[in-house]
TINUPA-428930 format. One line per field, with one value per atom (N, C-alpha, C, O): residue number from 1; z negated, x, y negated; atom name. Coordinates in steps of 0.1 Angstrom, whole numbers. Each point is the difference from the previous one (the first is absolute). Layout:
residues N
dotor = [NUM  ...]
z = [Z  ...]
x = [X  ...]
y = [Y  ...]
doza = [CA  ...]
This chain:
residues 289
dotor = [1  1  1  1  2  2  2  2  3  3  3  3  4  4  4  4  5  5  5  5  6  6  6  6  7  7  7  7  8  8  8  8  9  9  9  9  10  10  10  10  11  11  11  11  12  12  12  12  13  13  13  13  14  14  14  14  15  15  15  15  16  16  16  16  17  17  17  17  18  18  18  18  19  19  19  19  20  20  20  20  21  21  21  21  22  22  22  22  23  23  23  23  24  24  24  24  25  25  25  25  26  26  26  26  27  27  27  27  28  28  28  28  29  29  29  29  30  30  30  30  31  31  31  31  32  32  32  32  33  33  33  33  34  34  34  34  35  35  35  35  36  36  36  36  37  37  37  37  38  38  38  38  39  39  39  39  40  40  40  40  41  41  41  41  42  42  42  42  43  43  43  43  44  44  44  44  45  45  45  45  46  46  46  46  47  47  47  47  48  48  48  48  49  49  49  49  50  50  50  50  51  51  51  51  52  52  52  52  53  53  53  53  54  54  54  54  55  55  55  55  56  56  56  56  57  57  57  57  58  58  58  58  59  59  59  59  60  60  60  60  61  61  61  61  62  62  62  62  63  63  63  63  64  64  64  64  65  65  65  65  66  66  66  66  67  67  67  67  68  68  68  68  69  69  69  69  70  70  70  70  71  71  71  71  72  72  72  72  73  73  73  73  74  74  74  74  75  75  75  75  76  76  76  76  77  77  77  77  78  78  78  78  79  79  79  79  80  80  80  80  81  81  81  81  82  82  82  82  83  83  83  83  84  84  84  84  85  85  85  85  86  86  86  86  87  87  87  87  88  88  88  88  89  89  89  89  90  90  90  90  91  91  91  91  92  92  92  92  93  93  93  93  94  94  94  94  95  95  95  95  96  96  96  96  97  97  97  97  98  98  98  98  99  99  99  99  100  100  100  100  101  101  101  101  102  102  102  102  103  103  103  103  104  104  104  104  105  105  105  105  106  106  106  106  107  107  107  107  108  108  108  108  109  109  109  109  110  110  110  110  111  111  111  111  112  112  112  112  113  113  113  113  114  114  114  114  115  115  115  115  116  116  116  116  117  117  117  117  118  118  118  118  119  119  119  119  120  120  120  120  121  121  121  121  122  122  122  122  123  123  123  123  124  124  124  124  125  125  125  125  126  126  126  126  127  127  127  127  128  128  128  128  129  129  129  129  130  130  130  130  131  131  131  131  132  132  132  132  133  133  133  133  134  134  134  134  135  135  135  135  136  136  136  136  137  137  137  137  138  138  138  138  139  139  139  139  140  140  140  140  141  141  141  141  142  142  142  142  143  143  143  143  144  144  144  144  145  145  145  145  146  146  146  146  147  147  147  147  148  148  148  148  149  149  149  149  150  150  150  150  151  151  151  151  152  152  152  152  153  153  153  153  154  154  154  154  155  155  155  155  156  156  156  156  157  157  157  157  158  158  158  158  159  159  159  159  160  160  160  160  161  161  161  161  162  162  162  162  163  163  163  163  164  164  164  164  165  165  165  165  166  166  166  166  167  167  167  167  168  168  168  168  169  169  169  169  170  170  170  170  171  171  171  171  172  172  172  172  173  173  173  173  174  174  174  174  175  175  175  175  176  176  176  176  177  177  177  177  178  178  178  178  179  179  179  179  180  180  180  180  181  181  181  181  182  182  182  182  183  183  183  183  184  184  184  184  185  185  185  185  186  186  186  186  187  187  187  187  188  188  188  188  189  189  189  189  190  190  190  190  191  191  191  191  192  192  192  192  193  193  193  193  194  194  194  194  195  195  195  195  196  196  196  196  197  197  197  197  198  198  198  198  199  199  199  199  200  200  200  200  201  201  201  201  202  202  202  202  203  203  203  203  204  204  204  204  205  205  205  205  206  206  206  206  207  207  207  207  208  208  208  208  209  209  209  209  210  210  210  210  211  211  211  211  212  212  212  212  213  213  213  213  214  214  214  214  215  215  215  215  216  216  216  216  217  217  217  217  218  218  218  218  219  219  219  219  220  220  220  220  221  221  221  221  222  222  222  222  223  223  223  223  224  224  224  224  225  225  225  225  226  226  226  226  227  227  227  227  228  228  228  228  229  229  229  229  230  230  230  230  231  231  231  231  232  232  232  232  233  233  233  233  234  234  234  234  235  235  235  235  236  236  236  236  237  237  237  237  238  238  238  238  239  239  239  239  240  240  240  240  241  241  241  241  242  242  242  242  243  243  243  243  244  244  244  244  245  245  245  245  246  246  246  246  247  247  247  247  248  248  248  248  249  249  249  249  250  250  250  250  251  251  251  251  252  252  252  252  253  253  253  253  254  254  254  254  255  255  255  255  256  256  256  256  257  257  257  257  258  258  258  258  259  259  259  259  260  260  260  260  261  261  261  261  262  262  262  262  263  263  263  263  264  264  264  264  265  265  265  265  266  266  266  266  267  267  267  267  268  268  268  268  269  269  269  269  270  270  270  270  271  271  271  271  272  272  272  272  273  273  273  273  274  274  274  274  275  275  275  275  276  276  276  276  277  277  277  277  278  278  278  278  279  279  279  279  280  280  280  280  281  281  281  281  282  282  282  282  283  283  283  283  284  284  284  284  285  285  285  285  286  286  286  286  287  287  287  287  288  288  288  288  289  289  289  289]
z = [294  -10  2  5  -12  4  -14  -7  1  -13  6  9  -19  5  -9  -13  20  -3  -17  -5  1  -16  -9  -12  16  -7  -4  7  -19  -2  -4  -8  15  -7  -7  4  -16  -14  0  4  -8  -5  -7  2  -15  -10  10  2  4  8  7  2  4  10  -11  -1  -8  -11  -6  -1  -1  -1  7  -2  13  16  4  6  -14  3  -5  5  -22  -13  5  -1  7  4  12  0  7  15  -6  2  -8  1  -13  -2  -5  -6  1  -7  18  6  -8  6  -20  -5  -8  -5  3  -10  -13  -6  1  -12  -1  -3  8  2  1  -10  22  0  -15  -6  1  -10  -10  -7  4  -9  3  -9  20  6  -8  -6  8  -3  -4  3  -16  -15  4  -6  12  1  1  2  -5  -3  14  10  -9  20  0  10  -19  5  3  10  -12  2  11  1  3  13  12  8  -10  10  2  11  -25  12  6  12  -19  12  15  9  -11  14  11  9  -16  4  2  9  -18  7  13  10  -17  14  16  9  -9  13  4  11  -21  0  11  9  -15  8  11  10  -9  16  8  12  -18  7  5  8  -12  5  -16  -9  15  -13  1  10  -21  2  -5  2  -13  -1  4  1  0  2  -11  -3  -5  -16  7  12  -17  1  -14  -11  14  -12  -8  -12  18  -11  -4  -12  20  -4  11  0  9  12  7  -3  19  11  4  -3  10  8  12  9  -9  12  10  -4  17  13  -5  2  -11  -1  -16  -3  -4  -11  5  -6  10  9  0  -8  24  1  -11  -1  -12  -10  -8  -6  4  -6  2  -8  21  6  -2  -2  1  3  -21  -4  -3  -9  -10  -8  12  -5  2  -9  24  5  -10  -6  3  -8  -13  -2  -5  -17  -1  -9  17  0  5  -5  12  0  -8  2  -9  -12  -10  -6  2  -8  3  -7  17  5  -5  -8  13  -3  -10  -3  -5  -15  -9  -12  16  -8  7  -8  17  9  -8  -8  6  -5  -17  -7  5  -18  -1  5  -11  -2  -10  -1  -8  -10  -5  -9  21  -1  -18  -8  6  -12  4  11  -24  1  -16  -10  10  -14  7  11  -24  -2  -9  -11  15  -3  0  10  -25  4  -9  -12  24  -4  -2  8  -14  -4  7  -1  8  8  -6  -6  6  -3  6  8  2  10  8  12  -15  7  10  10  -18  9  4  1  2  10  11  5  -4  22  1  9  -19  4  -8  3  -10  -2  6  -1  8  3  15  5  6  8  2  10  -23  1  -8  4  -18  -8  3  6  -12  0  12  1  13  12  6  10  -20  6  -9  1  -10  -8  2  -3  10  7  9  0  10  11  0  7  -23  -4  -8  -2  -1  -10  2  -8  21  7  -9  -3  -3  -12  -13  -9  7  -14  1  12  -21  2  -10  -11  19  -7  -5  2  -7  -4  -7  -10  21  -8  -4  7  -19  -5  -3  -9  16  1  -7  2  -16  -8  -4  3  -13  -9  -13  -5  3  0  -15  -7  0  -15  -3  -12  23  -3  0  -2  6  3  -13  0  -10  -12  -10  -7  7  -1  7  -4  22  5  -1  1  -5  -2  -13  0  -10  -16  5  -3  11  1  10  1  8  2  15  4  3  12  13  12  -18  11  -7  -12  23  -8  0  -10  17  2  3  6  -9  3  -1  -8  23  -3  -1  8  -19  -7  -5  -7  5  -11  -12  -1  -7  -13  -7  5  -16  -9  2  7  -16  -2  -2  -8  15  1  -9  -4  -2  -16  10  12  -22  0  11  5  -3  8  16  8  -6  12  5  -7  22  8  7  7  -13  8  18  3  4  14  3  7  -10  0  -6  -1  -3  -7  15  12  -23  16  -5  -11  17  -7  5  12  -23  0  7  0  3  5  2  -1  3  2  8  1  7  17  1  -9  23  3  19  6  0  14  4  -5  16  8  7  4  -3  9  -6  6  -19  -8  -8  0  -9  -11  -7  1  -12  -8  -18  -10  14  -12  -2  -10  18  -1  -11  -9  12  -8  -19  -8  6  -13  -11  -10  14  -5  10  10  -16  9  1  -9  17  4  0  7  -16  -3  6  1  4  3  -13  -4  -3  -7  -3  -2  1  -4  -9  -7  10  -7  -9  -3  -3  -15  -2  6  -20  -14  7  1  2  -2  2  6  -12  1  8  -4  13  19  -7  -5  5  -6  -10  2  -14  -10  1  -6  16  2  5  -4  16  6  -8  0  -10  -8  -11  1  -6  -11  7  -8  21  5  1  -9  16  3  -12  0  -10  -13  -6  -10  12  -4  9  -4  14  11  -2  -8  16  -3  13  3  7  11  -3  -3  4  -2  7  8  -6  7  0  -10  18  3  2  12  -16  5  12  -2  15  6  12  9  -12  7  -7  -4  3  -7  7  5  -3  3  -6  -11  15  -6  4  -5  19  9  5  0  4  4  12  0  7  13  2  10  -22  -1  -3  9  -22  -3  14  2  5  12  11  10  -11  10  -2  9  -23  -2  2  6  -12  3  11  1  9  17  6  9  -16  4  -2  8  -17  -9  -11  -7  5  -12  -18  -9  9  -11  1  9  -22  -3  -7  -9  12  -8  -2  5  -16  -7  8  -5  15  4  2  -4  8  2  6  7  -6  17  4  7  -5  10  5  11  -18  11  6  3  -3  6  14  1  8  12  6  -8  24  5  1  4  -9  2  -18  -3  -4  -16  -4  6  -15  -9  -11  -4  -1  -14  -5  2  -12  -12  -15  -6  3  -9  -13  -6  0  -12  6  -4  14  7  6  4  -5  2  -12  2  -15  -11  -5  -8  14  -5  -6  8  -19  -2  7  5  -5  1  -4  -8  13  -5  2  9  -20  -4  10  3  2  11  -5  -12  21  -7  4  2  -1  0  5  -8  25  8  -9  -6  4  -4  7  8  -13  4  -12  -7  1  -5  -1  1  -4  4  -10  -9  8  -9  -10  5  -18  -10  6  5  -10  9  11  3  9  15  4  1  2  4  10  -5  13  14  11  -1  12  11  14  7  -6  4  -9  4  -16  -6  -2  -6  8  2  12  1  7  20  -3  -7  7  0  -10  3  -12  -10  7  5  -2  8  11  1  7  11  1  10  -24  -9  -2  6  -13  -4  13  2  3  15  10  8  -8  4  -2  7  -22  -8  2  2  -3  -3  16  3  8  12  1  8  -20  0  0  1]
x = [80  -5  -2  8  -20  0  2  -11  22  -1  1  7  -18  2  7  -1  10  14  3  11  -25  -3  0  -2  3  -4  14  10  -9  14  -2  -8  17  -2  11  9  -11  7  4  -8  19  8  -4  0  -6  -7  -13  1  -13  -7  5  -5  18  6  1  -7  16  -1  -12  0  -8  -15  -7  -9  13  -6  8  -5  19  7  -2  0  -3  -5  -13  -1  -8  -11  3  -1  3  6  4  -4  12  8  -1  8  -20  -5  -18  -8  8  -21  -5  -10  10  -10  0  11  -21  4  1  9  -15  2  15  7  -2  15  4  4  -3  10  1  11  -22  2  6  6  -7  10  12  7  -1  11  7  10  -16  4  -4  0  -4  -7  -10  2  -8  -12  -13  -1  -7  -13  -7  3  -15  -4  -4  3  -9  -8  11  -3  14  4  11  10  -11  6  -14  -1  -5  -13  -2  -3  5  2  12  2  7  12  1  6  -15  -1  -6  5  -16  -12  6  -5  17  4  12  4  0  8  -9  3  -13  -5  -12  -6  4  -3  12  -3  16  10  3  2  0  -3  -12  0  -12  -8  -7  -9  12  -3  5  7  -18  -3  19  8  -7  10  2  9  -25  2  -15  -6  0  -12  -2  8  -19  -3  -1  -2  3  -9  -3  2  -5  -7  17  -1  12  12  6  4  -2  2  2  -11  18  3  13  7  -10  8  3  -8  19  6  -9  -3  0  -5  13  12  -17  9  10  12  -18  3  11  9  -12  4  11  10  -8  13  11  9  -14  12  4  12  -23  10  8  7  -11  7  16  10  -10  15  7  12  -17  3  8  10  -23  1  13  7  -9  14  10  8  -1  10  1  10  -19  -2  4  12  -17  0  13  5  6  11  9  11  -14  9  0  8  -16  1  4  9  -15  10  14  7  1  14  5  9  -17  7  3  10  -25  5  8  1  4  14  10  3  1  10  -4  10  -13  3  1  3  -7  1  19  9  -5  12  6  12  -18  7  -6  -7  13  -6  -2  10  -21  -2  10  -1  11  3  -4  -7  12  -3  -6  1  -9  -12  -9  1  -13  -14  -6  0  -6  -9  -9  0  -10  -18  -9  1  -6  -17  -8  0  -6  -13  -9  4  -18  -13  -1  -4  5  -2  -11  3  -18  -9  2  -6  17  2  14  5  1  11  7  10  -29  -2  2  6  -12  -3  14  4  2  11  12  8  -4  8  0  11  -26  1  0  2  -5  1  7  8  -10  12  13  8  -5  14  6  12  -22  7  5  7  -14  3  11  6  -5  9  15  10  -10  11  7  13  -24  1  8  9  -19  10  15  9  -11  15  5  -1  4  8  11  2  12  9  -6  7  -21  -2  0  -2  5  1  -20  -3  -6  -10  -2  11  -17  -7  -14  -2  -8  -14  -5  -2  -2  -4  -14  -4  -6  -15  -3  6  -19  0  -12  -4  -1  -16  8  12  -21  0  4  6  -8  3  11  3  5  14  12  12  -17  9  2  10  -17  6  11  8  -7  13  7  12  -14  16  4  13  -24  12  6  8  -11  2  19  10  -13  11  9  11  -12  7  4  11  -24  2  -6  2  -9  -5  0  -1  2  4  -14  -2  -8  -17  -6  6  -18  -12  -13  -2  -8  -16  -9  -2  -4  -6  -11  5  -21  -8  -2  -2  1  -5  -12  -7  2  -10  -5  -9  21  1  15  8  -6  16  2  -7  23  7  5  -2  10  2  15  2  6  11  -4  8  -21  -5  -4  -3  4  -11  -10  0  -13  -13  0  -1  1  1  -16  -3  -6  -15  -8  2  -11  -10  -9  -2  0  -2  -15  1  -9  -14  -1  0  -2  0  -12  -8  5  -11  -1  9  -19  -3  -6  -11  17  0  -9  -4  2  -5  1  -2  3  6  -18  -11  14  -16  -6  -11  21  -5  -4  -6  9  -2  -9  -9  11  -12  1  -9  20  1  -3  0  -3  -6  -14  -1  -9  -11  -1  -8  16  1  -3  3  -10  -4  9  -3  19  10  13  5  -2  9  14  5  -2  16  7  -3  13  8  17  5  -1  12  10  -5  18  4  16  6  0  19  -3  -10  23  4  11  7  -7  10  -8  -9  17  -10  7  11  -23  2  -12  -9  10  -13  -9  -12  14  -10  -8  -11  18  -5  -13  -13  22  -11  -12  -10  13  -15  -7  -10  8  -4  -9  -12  25  -8  -10  -13  16  -7  -13  -8  5  -9  -7  -7  9  -5  -11  -13  24  -4  -9  -4  -2  -10  -13  -12  15  -11  -7  4  -15  -14  2  -9  21  1  12  12  -20  13  8  -2  16  16  6  1  4  12  17  2  3  13  4  6  -12  7  15  5  -1  14  8  -6  23  4  13  7  -2  14  7  -4  15  8  -1  1  -3  3  -14  -9  8  -17  2  -4  6  1  -3  -5  7  -6  -14  -8  3  -15  -10  -12  20  -8  0  -7  13  -1  -14  -8  5  -6  -12  -9  9  -11  -5  -12  19  -2  -5  -9  16  -5  -14  -5  0  -9  0  -10  21  2  -6  -3  5  -7  3  8  -18  1  14  7  -6  12  0  -9  21  -2  12  11  -10  4  5  -8  17  1  -6  -6  4  -5  5  -3  18  13  -4  -4  4  0  -14  -1  -8  -17  3  12  -17  1  -12  -9  6  -11  -10  -11  18  -10  -7  -8  15  -7  -12  -4  -1  -19  8  10  -17  2  -12  -11  17  -15  -2  10  -19  -3  -4  6  -17  -5  -12  -3  -4  -12  6  -8  15  6  6  11  -14  2  17  5  2  10  5  2  2  4  11  11  -20  11  14  2  8  16  5  -3  11  7  14  7  -4  9  15  1  8  11  11  -5  15  9  14  9  -8  15  2  -7  26  8  14  4  3  19  3  -9  19  10  10  0  14  14  5  -8  19  6  6  1  3  5  19  8  -6  13  1  10  -20  0  -3  -12  21  -5  10  11  -10  7  -3  -12  15  -5  -10  -9  16  -6  -10  -5  1  -12  -7  -11  15  -9  -6  -12  19  -6  -5  9  -16  -3  -17  -12  18  -13  -6  -11  15  -8  -12  -12  24  -11  -9  -7  6  -12  -12  -11  14  -4  -8  -12  17  -2  -11  -7  8  -5  -16  -10  12  -12  -10  -12  21  -11  -3  -5  9  -8  -12  -6  -2  -12  -13  -12]
y = [-107  -9  -15  -8  4  -16  -9  -2  -3  -7  -14  -5  -2  -11  -10  0  -10  -7  -5  -4  4  -6  14  -1  11  11  4  -4  14  3  13  3  7  14  5  8  -13  4  14  8  -4  8  9  12  -21  8  18  12  -25  8  7  11  -14  14  11  10  -12  12  9  12  -20  5  6  9  -14  7  18  10  -14  9  12  11  -17  13  9  13  -22  4  9  12  -17  10  15  11  -15  11  12  9  -10  7  2  6  -12  2  -5  -5  1  -3  -13  -3  -7  -10  2  -7  15  7  0  -9  26  -3  -9  -6  -1  -13  -9  -2  -1  -5  5  -8  20  4  1  0  2  2  -20  1  -12  -10  -10  -12  22  -1  -15  -10  10  -10  9  11  -21  6  0  -7  17  3  -15  -6  1  -15  -6  -7  5  -8  6  -7  14  8  -5  -9  14  -1  -16  -5  -4  -13  0  -1  1  2  1  -6  19  10  -17  -6  6  -10  -16  -7  1  -9  3  -7  20  0  1  -8  17  -1  -9  2  -14  -14  -10  -8  12  -8  6  -7  22  6  -1  2  -7  1  14  -1  12  13  8  -3  15  9  12  1  4  8  13  8  -6  15  -2  -10  26  7  8  9  -11  7  13  -1  17  9  9  -4  13  7  7  4  -3  -1  -10  1  -12  -13  -9  -6  1  -6  8  9  -20  7  -14  -8  5  -9  -4  8  -22  -4  -2  1  -4  0  -12  0  -13  -8  1  -8  18  5  8  -5  10  10  -11  -2  -6  -10  -6  -2  -2  -6  3  -7  25  3  3  1  -1  3  -14  1  -12  -11  -6  -6  11  -6  11  -4  17  9  -5  3  -14  -9  -8  2  -11  -11  6  0  5  6  -1  -8  16  12  -13  -1  -7  -7  -12  -8  7  -12  3  -7  21  10  0  -7  14  -6  -13  0  -12  -13  -5  -6  12  -4  8  -3  12  13  -14  -9  8  -5  -16  2  -10  -13  0  -9  19  2  -8  7  -19  -3  5  -2  11  8  14  2  10  14  7  0  3  2  16  6  0  11  10  -4  13  6  14  4  0  15  -2  -6  14  -2  12  6  -1  10  0  -2  3  -4  13  9  -9  14  -10  -13  22  -2  9  10  -13  12  4  -9  25  5  -3  1  -6  -7  -13  -3  -4  -8  -4  -11  27  3  -4  -4  7  -3  -15  -6  2  -16  -5  -11  16  -12  3  -9  21  7  -6  -5  5  -6  -20  -6  1  -13  -8  -8  10  -7  5  -6  18  9  -4  -4  5  -2  -12  -2  -8  -13  -5  -11  18  -4  4  -6  19  5  -7  0  -7  -9  -12  -4  -1  -16  -1  -8  21  -3  20  10  -11  17  3  12  -26  7  5  5  -7  9  14  3  5  10  6  -4  12  -2  12  5  3  14  -2  -6  12  1  13  10  -12  17  -3  -8  16  3  11  11  -14  10  -9  -11  22  -6  -9  1  -9  -16  5  -9  24  -1  5  2  3  2  -13  3  -17  -5  -11  -7  5  -6  11  -6  19  8  -2  2  -7  1  -12  -2  -11  -9  -3  -9  15  6  3  -6  22  6  -7  6  -18  -8  9  3  -1  14  -13  1  -12  -6  -18  -3  -5  -13  -7  -5  4  -6  11  9  -9  9  -9  -9  17  -5  8  9  -10  7  5  9  -6  -3  4  13  -19  0  -2  -9  14  0  -22  -6  2  -10  -8  4  -14  -5  -6  -8  11  -3  -12  -1  -7  -13  1  -11  21  1  10  5  -5  0  -15  -10  13  -11  6  9  -18  11  -7  -12  21  -3  1  -10  18  -4  12  12  -19  11  11  -2  13  5  9  7  -6  9  15  4  2  16  7  -9  16  8  13  7  -5  20  0  -5  11  4  15  7  -7  11  1  -11  19  5  -6  2  -9  -4  12  3  0  16  11  8  -6  10  -2  8  -21  2  8  8  -5  11  -3  6  -22  -3  6  8  -12  11  13  2  3  14  -1  -9  20  1  -4  -7  15  -3  -4  7  -21  -9  10  6  -6  4  -12  -10  11  -14  6  11  -25  0  -8  -11  16  -6  1  11  -23  5  10  3  2  9  2  10  -23  -1  -12  -6  5  -9  -16  -5  0  -17  -6  5  -21  -4  3  2  -1  -1  13  -2  14  12  -3  -1  -1  -1  -8  3  -17  -9  5  -4  17  10  9  3  3  12  -11  0  -4  -8  -9  -6  4  -8  16  4  2  17  2  0  1  6  -7  7  -18  -16  5  -3  9  0  11  9  -8  11  8  8  -9  9  14  -1  13  8  -1  -9  16  -2  11  7  -4  9  -5  -1  -1  -1  11  11  -18  20  -8  7  -20  -3  -10  -9  9  -3  -5  10  -23  -3  -9  -5  0  -12  -10  -11  15  -13  -5  8  -22  -4  5  12  -14  9  13  4  4  13  -1  3  -10  -4  -6  2  -9  -8  11  -3  15  10  6  2  -1  12  -4  6  -20  -10  -1  2  -3  -3  13  1  11  15  3  8  -13  8  5  4  -3  13  -2  8  -26  -3  -15  -5  -4  -14  -8  6  -15  -3  -11  -6  -3  -10  -10  2  -11  -7  -15  -8  1  -16  -3  8  -19  -8  -2  -10  17  -2  7  -1  13  17  5  12  -21  -1  6  1  2  8  -5  -5  5  1  8  -3  16  12  5  9  -19  3  -8  -9  14  -8  -3  5  -20  -1  1  -5  13  7  -10  -4  4  -8  5  9  -18  8  8  11  -19  5  20  8  -7  14  3  6  -8  5  -1  8  -19  -3  -9  -9  7  -14  -12  2  -17  -6  3  9  -16  3  -18  -8  8  -14  -1  10  -23  0  6  2  0  6  -14  -11  12  -14  2  4  -8  2  -7  -8  12  -11  4  9  -20  -2  4  -2  8  0  6  12  -22  0  9  3  1  12  -11  -11  13  -10  -2  8  -24  -3  -1  -6  11  -7  -12  -5  1  -20  -1  4  -7  3  -8  0  -7  -5  10  -5  19  12  6  10  -13  8  -14  2  -13  -12  0  2  -3  0  14  3  7  9  -4  -3  4  -9  -7  5  -16  -13  10  0  9  8  7  3  1  7  -10  2  -10  -8  -9  1  -5  -6  9  -6  20  4  5  3  -4  3  -14  1  -13  -12  -5  -11  23  -4  2  -7  18  11  -14  3]
doza = [N  CA  C  O  N  CA  C  O  N  CA  C  O  N  CA  C  O  N  CA  C  O  N  CA  C  O  N  CA  C  O  N  CA  C  O  N  CA  C  O  N  CA  C  O  N  CA  C  O  N  CA  C  O  N  CA  C  O  N  CA  C  O  N  CA  C  O  N  CA  C  O  N  CA  C  O  N  CA  C  O  N  CA  C  O  N  CA  C  O  N  CA  C  O  N  CA  C  O  N  CA  C  O  N  CA  C  O  N  CA  C  O  N  CA  C  O  N  CA  C  O  N  CA  C  O  N  CA  C  O  N  CA  C  O  N  CA  C  O  N  CA  C  O  N  CA  C  O  N  CA  C  O  N  CA  C  O  N  CA  C  O  N  CA  C  O  N  CA  C  O  N  CA  C  O  N  CA  C  O  N  CA  C  O  N  CA  C  O  N  CA  C  O  N  CA  C  O  N  CA  C  O  N  CA  C  O  N  CA  C  O  N  CA  C  O  N  CA  C  O  N  CA  C  O  N  CA  C  O  N  CA  C  O  N  CA  C  O  N  CA  C  O  N  CA  C  O  N  CA  C  O  N  CA  C  O  N  CA  C  O  N  CA  C  O  N  CA  C  O  N  CA  C  O  N  CA  C  O  N  CA  C  O  N  CA  C  O  N  CA  C  O  N  CA  C  O  N  CA  C  O  N  CA  C  O  N  CA  C  O  N  CA  C  O  N  CA  C  O  N  CA  C  O  N  CA  C  O  N  CA  C  O  N  CA  C  O  N  CA  C  O  N  CA  C  O  N  CA  C  O  N  CA  C  O  N  CA  C  O  N  CA  C  O  N  CA  C  O  N  CA  C  O  N  CA  C  O  N  CA  C  O  N  CA  C  O  N  CA  C  O  N  CA  C  O  N  CA  C  O  N  CA  C  O  N  CA  C  O  N  CA  C  O  N  CA  C  O  N  CA  C  O  N  CA  C  O  N  CA  C  O  N  CA  C  O  N  CA  C  O  N  CA  C  O  N  CA  C  O  N  CA  C  O  N  CA  C  O  N  CA  C  O  N  CA  C  O  N  CA  C  O  N  CA  C  O  N  CA  C  O  N  CA  C  O  N  CA  C  O  N  CA  C  O  N  CA  C  O  N  CA  C  O  N  CA  C  O  N  CA  C  O  N  CA  C  O  N  CA  C  O  N  CA  C  O  N  CA  C  O  N  CA  C  O  N  CA  C  O  N  CA  C  O  N  CA  C  O  N  CA  C  O  N  CA  C  O  N  CA  C  O  N  CA  C  O  N  CA  C  O  N  CA  C  O  N  CA  C  O  N  CA  C  O  N  CA  C  O  N  CA  C  O  N  CA  C  O  N  CA  C  O  N  CA  C  O  N  CA  C  O  N  CA  C  O  N  CA  C  O  N  CA  C  O  N  CA  C  O  N  CA  C  O  N  CA  C  O  N  CA  C  O  N  CA  C  O  N  CA  C  O  N  CA  C  O  N  CA  C  O  N  CA  C  O  N  CA  C  O  N  CA  C  O  N  CA  C  O  N  CA  C  O  N  CA  C  O  N  CA  C  O  N  CA  C  O  N  CA  C  O  N  CA  C  O  N  CA  C  O  N  CA  C  O  N  CA  C  O  N  CA  C  O  N  CA  C  O  N  CA  C  O  N  CA  C  O  N  CA  C  O  N  CA  C  O  N  CA  C  O  N  CA  C  O  N  CA  C  O  N  CA  C  O  N  CA  C  O  N  CA  C  O  N  CA  C  O  N  CA  C  O  N  CA  C  O  N  CA  C  O  N  CA  C  O  N  CA  C  O  N  CA  C  O  N  CA  C  O  N  CA  C  O  N  CA  C  O  N  CA  C  O  N  CA  C  O  N  CA  C  O  N  CA  C  O  N  CA  C  O  N  CA  C  O  N  CA  C  O  N  CA  C  O  N  CA  C  O  N  CA  C  O  N  CA  C  O  N  CA  C  O  N  CA  C  O  N  CA  C  O  N  CA  C  O  N  CA  C  O  N  CA  C  O  N  CA  C  O  N  CA  C  O  N  CA  C  O  N  CA  C  O  N  CA  C  O  N  CA  C  O  N  CA  C  O  N  CA  C  O  N  CA  C  O  N  CA  C  O  N  CA  C  O  N  CA  C  O  N  CA  C  O  N  CA  C  O  N  CA  C  O  N  CA  C  O  N  CA  C  O  N  CA  C  O  N  CA  C  O  N  CA  C  O  N  CA  C  O  N  CA  C  O  N  CA  C  O  N  CA  C  O  N  CA  C  O  N  CA  C  O  N  CA  C  O  N  CA  C  O  N  CA  C  O  N  CA  C  O  N  CA  C  O  N  CA  C  O  N  CA  C  O  N  CA  C  O  N  CA  C  O  N  CA  C  O  N  CA  C  O  N  CA  C  O  N  CA  C  O  N  CA  C  O  N  CA  C  O  N  CA  C  O  N  CA  C  O  N  CA  C  O  N  CA  C  O  N  CA  C  O  N  CA  C  O  N  CA  C  O  N  CA  C  O  N  CA  C  O  N  CA  C  O  N  CA  C  O  N  CA  C  O  N  CA  C  O  N  CA  C  O  N  CA  C  O  N  CA  C  O  N  CA  C  O  N  CA  C  O  N  CA  C  O  N  CA  C  O  N  CA  C  O  N  CA  C  O  N  CA  C  O  N  CA  C  O  N  CA  C  O  N  CA  C  O  N  CA  C  O  N  CA  C  O  N  CA  C  O  N  CA  C  O  N  CA  C  O  N  CA  C  O  N  CA  C  O  N  CA  C  O  N  CA  C  O  N  CA  C  O  N  CA  C  O  N  CA  C  O  N  CA  C  O  N  CA  C  O  N  CA  C  O  N  CA  C  O  N  CA  C  O  N  CA  C  O  N  CA  C  O  N  CA  C  O  N  CA  C  O  N  CA  C  O  N  CA  C  O]
């Protein structure tokens, strides 16, 4: 690789490169590191400008590493691992304690791979427990002292919640099955009472399109699996979009939906250095989007 003496191979560019390389997709890589796809594309372009060579080849299902990309991947993994290790060793006052964190199932993979893993590397003496579950479960879990802080989706945030971001909500179908073209639309909904299910049912009742609930699940992963398989149309947040999904609109007889709010909330009475460090890690991750 020919890198000019004035160029800088920034560690953030390497982290972004690894996210795309390990997921095989710009969109999935962006989700993993909590940045927009356009921001990730820009960073990869910056990286390629520094190197003077391309690192990815695009194909129908995503991206593949070029020969240069393969060489860079090995170097990037070593550099990022060494930086993380050095950061942990150089901290003068190691953080100690415990923290119980709730993460929505649709964010579980990205959080566990990035925010949680990074937190463990930075603070090895903290006892961390993560619960992956349906967003609607977390307010009650916080009230029952089962977790210390949680990230979850709400219809509208209250004063004791920190808004991480507003998220667009979409009706989606599989590009490969187009089940929305049926006279009666098959729908996949959550199988428990919650504002998300209420939103969907109220919108469907107000539309002119006949529908039938054919699939229910307590998890977002279950809903997205049903959509991907061509079983049904579903209502999901922007963070759950996949490359094989097609967004539907009023042209398809489905009403536009309001945004949801993704929030961070701590259990009442929790205020210590461990919870603050975890909160800051989560906030920083969303701030990169």
